[in-house]
C-alpha positions, 0 to 999 in steps of 0.5 A, spaced: 901 626 919 897 630 914 894 633 920 900 635 923 903 638 917 896 642 916 896 644 923 903 647 922 902 650 915 896 654 918 900 656 924 906 659 920 901 662 915 898 665 921 905 668 923 906 671 916 899 675 916 900 682 917 894 686 920 892 691 915 894 698 917 892 705 915 896 711 915 894 718 915 898 723 913 896 730 916 901 736 915 900 742 920 905 748 920 902 753 924 908 754 928 912 755 921 907 761 919 909 768 920 905 772 925 903 776 919 900 770 916 892 770 915 888 766 920 884 759 919 889 755 916 893 749 919 897 748 913 900 753 908 905 752 903 905 759 900 901 766 901 900 769 894 900 777 896 895 780 890 897 787 892 904 786 890 903 780 885 908 776 889 909 770 894 911 768 901 914 761 902 912 759 909 916 753 910 923 757 907 921 763 910 922 767 903 919 771 899 918 770 891 917 775 886 918 777 879 925 781 877 929 781 871 925 776 867 925 771 872 922 769 879 927 771 885 927 767 892 930 772 897 929 773 905 927 780 904 922 784 899 926 788 894 926 796 895 920 797 890 915 794 895 918 798 901 911 801 903 908 794 903 905 792 910 905 785 910 901 785 916 895 789 913 896 787 906 891 781 904 894 774 903 891 768 899 894 761 902 896 757 896 898 750 897 901 749 890 909 746 889 911 752 885 905 757 884 909 762 880 909 758 874 902 759 874 902 766 876 897 769 871 892 764 874 893 766 881 893 774 878 887 773 875 883 769 880 885 773 886 885 780 882 879 783 886 883 782 893 887 787 891 887 793 896 883 789 902 885 790 909 880 786 913 884 780 914 885 777 921 893 776 922 895 770 927 899 776 931 892 779 932 888 772 933 886 769 940 884 762 937 887 757 941 891 754 935 895 760 935 896 760 943 904 758 942 905 764 937 902 769 943 904 765 948 912 765 946 911 773 944 908 775 951 913 771 955 919 773 951 917 781 952 916 780 959 923 777 960 925 783 956 928 779 950 926 780 943 920 777 939 922 770 937 917 770 931 921 776 928 927 775 924 932 780 926 934 782 919 927 785 918 923 790 921 915 789 923 913 790 915 918 784 913 923 789 910 930 788 910 934 792 916 941 791 913 940 796 908 
């Protein structure tokens, strides 16, 4: 009788055991990054743009800039940045929840990147990981359609067309 109870207990114990499992979370947002974003990053939460001391929220598709004593989130840059070219201005990838809270740190750290124009953007890259960016664009153009990676409210420099 003891053997039966012991065998049953072992059997039930084996059923209750859950094998160990490891979970790996890998966040990739290549497809969310704008075509004017810098190459070489599988994930980017924000781009810091030292030339204009502003940020671009990759996932929300919004610019974050300082105006009237506060940080503004907007689909377009303000008129004072009308001459800023997002394709040629240097962008630093920042994976921080709210980088503007520590803006003085980022401004000091990346001050020497102001004026640099030597960064390859996704639009101009032929790396395989950006294949969907340039395949989608060329397929759309061949079909005579609009560019899927451009917000219709903004021109090629990211400026608001609605004004």
